[in-house]
C-alpha positions as CSV (number, residue, x, y, z in Angstrom):
1,X,92.6,99.5,121.1
2,X,93.8,96.1,122.5
3,X,94.5,92.6,120.6
4,X,92.4,91.0,123.3
5,X,89.5,92.9,123.0
6,X,89.5,92.1,118.9
7,X,87.6,88.6,118.4
8,X,87.0,86.8,115.0
9,X,84.0,85.8,113.7
10,X,83.2,82.1,114.2
11,X,82.7,80.7,111.2
12,X,86.1,81.9,109.3
13,X,87.2,81.3,112.2
14,X,86.4,77.3,112.2
15,X,87.0,77.2,107.9
16,X,89.6,79.7,106.5
17,X,92.3,78.2,109.1
18,X,92.2,74.4,108.4
19,X,91.2,74.4,104.8
20,X,94.4,77.1,104.0
21,X,96.4,74.7,105.7
22,X,94.7,72.1,104.2
23,X,95.8,73.8,100.9
24,X,99.4,74.3,101.5
25,X,100.0,70.3,103.1
26,X,98.9,68.9,100.1
27,X,101.1,70.8,97.5
28,X,103.9,69.5,99.2
29,X,102.5,66.4,99.3
30,X,101.2,66.1,95.7
31,X,104.9,67.7,94.3
32,X,107.0,64.9,97.0
33,X,108.5,68.7,98.2
34,X,110.0,69.8,101.4
35,X,108.4,72.3,103.5
36,X,111.5,72.7,103.9
37,X,115.2,74.7,103.2
38,X,116.2,73.3,99.9
39,X,119.5,73.1,98.1
40,X,118.6,76.4,96.6
41,X,117.2,77.8,99.8
42,X,121.1,76.9,101.7
43,X,123.1,78.4,98.2
44,X,121.2,81.2,98.3
45,X,121.6,82.1,102.1
46,X,125.3,81.5,101.9
47,X,125.7,84.3,99.2
48,X,122.9,86.6,101.2
49,X,125.4,86.2,103.4
50,X,128.3,87.0,101.7
51,X,126.5,89.8,100.2
52,X,126.9,91.6,103.2
53,X,130.0,90.2,105.2
54,X,132.3,90.2,102.4
55,X,131.9,93.4,101.1
56,X,132.9,94.8,105.1
57,X,135.8,92.6,104.8
58,X,137.2,94.1,101.9
59,X,136.5,97.4,103.8
60,X,138.8,96.6,106.6
61,X,141.7,94.6,104.7
62,X,142.0,97.2,101.4
63,X,141.0,100.1,102.6
64,X,140.0,101.4,99.1
65,X,138.2,104.8,97.6
66,X,135.5,106.7,98.6
67,X,133.0,105.6,95.8
68,X,134.3,102.4,96.0
69,X,134.0,102.1,99.3
70,X,129.6,103.5,99.2
71,X,129.9,100.5,96.7
72,X,130.5,98.1,98.7
73,X,128.1,99.5,101.5
74,X,125.1,99.6,98.8
75,X,126.3,96.1,98.7
76,X,126.2,95.3,101.8
77,X,122.1,97.1,102.1
78,X,121.8,94.9,99.6
79,X,122.5,92.2,101.6
80,X,120.5,93.5,104.8
81,X,117.5,93.5,103.1
82,X,117.8,89.9,101.3
83,X,118.8,87.9,104.4
84,X,116.0,89.9,106.2
85,X,113.4,88.1,103.5
86,X,114.6,85.7,102.9
87,X,116.8,84.4,105.4
88,X,115.8,85.3,109.3
89,X,112.3,85.3,107.8
90,X,111.9,81.8,106.8
91,X,113.3,80.1,110.3
92,X,111.4,82.6,111.9
93,X,108.9,81.4,111.4
94,X,110.2,77.8,111.7
95,X,110.3,76.7,108.1
96,X,113.8,77.4,107.4
97,X,115.0,73.3,109.4
98,X,113.2,70.8,110.4
99,X,115.5,71.2,114.0
100,X,114.5,73.6,116.0
101,X,118.2,74.7,116.4
102,X,118.6,75.3,113.1
103,X,115.8,77.6,112.7
104,X,117.1,79.9,116.1
105,X,120.8,80.9,114.9
106,X,119.2,81.4,111.8
107,X,116.5,83.0,112.7
108,X,118.8,85.4,114.7
109,X,120.4,86.8,111.8
110,X,118.4,89.3,111.9
111,X,121.3,90.9,114.7
112,X,123.3,91.5,111.2
113,X,120.1,94.5,110.5
114,X,121.1,95.5,114.1
115,X,117.5,94.1,115.4
116,X,116.1,92.4,118.3
117,X,114.6,88.2,117.4
118,X,112.1,88.3,120.3
119,X,110.1,92.1,119.0
120,X,110.7,91.3,115.4
121,X,108.6,87.8,116.6
122,X,106.1,89.2,118.5
123,X,105.5,92.2,115.9
124,X,105.0,89.8,112.4
125,X,104.1,86.5,113.8
126,X,101.7,88.0,116.5
127,X,100.3,90.9,115.4
128,X,100.6,91.6,111.9
129,X,99.9,87.7,110.6
130,X,96.9,87.9,113.2
131,X,95.9,90.9,112.9
132,X,96.7,92.1,108.9
133,X,95.4,95.4,108.1
134,X,93.6,96.4,111.3
135,X,94.6,99.6,112.0
136,X,95.9,100.1,115.4
137,X,96.9,96.5,116.1
138,X,99.1,96.0,112.8
139,X,102.7,96.8,113.8
140,X,103.3,97.6,110.3
141,X,101.2,100.2,109.4
142,X,100.6,101.7,112.7
143,X,100.3,105.6,112.4
144,X,103.5,106.8,114.1
145,X,102.5,110.9,112.8
146,X,104.8,111.5,110.2
147,X,103.2,108.3,107.4
148,X,99.3,107.5,107.3
149,X,99.0,103.9,106.2
150,X,95.8,103.1,106.6
151,X,92.7,104.8,105.2
152,X,90.4,104.9,108.7
153,X,94.0,106.6,110.4
154,X,93.6,110.4,111.1
155,X,94.8,112.1,108.5
156,X,96.8,115.6,109.4
157,X,97.7,118.6,107.6
158,X,101.2,116.4,106.2
159,X,99.7,113.8,104.8
160,X,98.9,115.0,101.7
161,X,102.7,115.7,100.3
162,X,103.5,111.7,101.7
163,X,104.0,110.4,98.2
164,X,106.6,113.1,97.5
165,X,109.0,112.3,101.2
166,X,107.3,108.4,101.7
167,X,110.1,107.0,100.4
168,X,113.2,109.5,102.2
169,X,111.4,107.4,105.2
170,X,111.0,104.2,104.3
171,X,115.2,104.4,103.5
172,X,115.2,105.2,107.0
173,X,113.3,102.4,108.9
174,X,116.6,99.9,109.5
175,X,118.2,102.9,111.1
176,X,115.6,103.3,112.9
177,X,115.5,100.2,114.2
178,X,118.2,99.9,115.4
179,X,119.1,103.2,117.4
180,X,115.5,103.2,118.7
181,X,112.7,101.0,117.6
182,X,113.6,97.9,119.4
183,X,113.4,99.8,122.7
184,X,110.3,101.4,122.4
185,X,108.7,98.6,120.7
186,X,110.3,96.3,124.1
187,X,108.0,99.0,126.1
188,X,105.0,99.1,124.8
189,X,104.6,95.1,123.8
190,X,104.9,95.3,127.7
191,X,102.5,97.2,128.3
192,X,100.0,96.0,125.8
193,X,100.3,92.2,126.7
194,X,101.8,91.8,123.4
195,X,105.0,90.3,125.5
196,X,104.4,87.6,128.4
197,X,107.6,87.1,129.4
198,X,108.2,87.1,132.9
199,X,110.4,90.0,134.4
200,X,113.2,88.2,134.6
201,X,112.7,87.5,130.9
202,X,112.5,91.2,129.9
203,X,115.6,91.6,132.1
204,X,117.6,89.8,130.7
205,X,116.2,90.8,127.2
206,X,116.7,94.1,127.7
207,X,120.4,93.8,128.5
208,X,120.7,91.5,125.2
209,X,119.5,94.1,123.4
210,X,122.0,96.5,124.0
211,X,124.5,94.9,124.5
212,X,124.1,93.7,120.9
213,X,123.5,97.2,119.7
214,X,126.3,97.8,121.4
215,X,128.4,95.0,119.4
216,X,126.9,95.6,116.3
217,X,127.4,99.1,116.1
218,X,131.0,98.3,117.5
219,X,131.9,95.9,114.6
220,X,130.9,99.2,112.3
221,X,132.4,101.9,114.0
222,X,134.9,100.6,116.2
223,X,136.2,98.8,113.6
224,X,137.2,101.0,110.2
225,X,137.8,103.2,112.8
226,X,141.0,102.0,114.6
227,X,141.4,99.6,113.7
228,X,141.3,100.4,109.5
229,X,142.1,103.6,110.4
230,X,139.0,104.7,108.0
231,X,137.8,108.8,108.4
232,X,134.8,108.9,110.9
233,X,132.6,110.5,108.3
234,X,133.1,108.6,105.2
235,X,131.7,105.1,107.5
236,X,128.9,107.5,108.9
237,X,127.6,108.1,104.9
238,X,128.7,104.2,104.3
239,X,127.2,103.1,107.1
240,X,123.7,104.9,106.5
241,X,124.0,104.6,102.5
242,X,123.2,100.6,104.0
243,X,121.2,101.1,105.8
244,X,119.2,103.6,103.2
245,X,118.9,100.7,100.7
246,X,117.8,98.2,102.9
247,X,115.3,100.2,104.7
248,X,114.3,101.3,101.2
249,X,114.4,97.5,99.7
250,X,112.4,95.7,102.7
251,X,109.7,98.3,103.2
252,X,109.0,99.4,99.1
253,X,108.9,94.9,99.8
254,X,106.6,94.8,102.1
255,X,104.3,97.6,101.7
256,X,102.9,95.5,98.3
257,X,101.1,93.2,102.2
258,X,99.3,96.6,103.0
259,X,99.0,100.3,101.2
260,X,98.2,98.7,97.0
261,X,95.2,98.7,95.3
262,X,92.0,95.9,96.3
263,X,94.3,96.1,99.9
264,X,91.8,94.4,101.7
265,X,91.6,96.9,105.5
266,X,89.3,95.7,108.1
267,X,88.2,98.0,111.3
268,X,87.7,96.3,114.2
269,X,84.3,95.8,116.1
């Protein structure tokens, strides 16, 4: 099923969004608050970026014992999840600042997780927010053969055990994003029509993805191993720990929008 074949009921479309927008606007007006980042948000942004960046610098400068380095990698994973939930998410919704260029650059903090910003916007802003919990359209609950997240997907033999192994797969979400997901989505979104950019734009996008991921992996493997003389297997294990923590935190929290009691999972007609 493609998104072009899904239509919303006129009554729901005409009443829900205007009513919601009016109430949200009224909330900010009544409380005399800006809809953009305040001082607390700015402080939080700095703290989260430091939680991610400072441990990396400490790894390179002091090359601490392996047990201590694992704690630093763990902190970096926490920083990734915090940046994902509280910085780049808001910026890529245009809510971090009234200045578009600020939202643009803060939205690019997603690069700190090794992920592409255009694909994220297509998956989250377009598919997730437009077709929330609609099987085959909301990428957040897409059936990839391992985890069944919608009651409307066909159950396989493995799914009866997913309560045992689900969190292991949650933990590799951001690692999968770094290595494969962006490229899979790049081709999928073009074929499905979700990505409506021209060929030249998409060529630049693909080139940018390759360069970004090359730089990202070089920062985490080439520099620590060759510049700081950290043993490769320690870097590899730390890198995996960082992403496992980030993936686990992000997925468990965002699954609250999908796979909990009382969640509505509609079927496209």
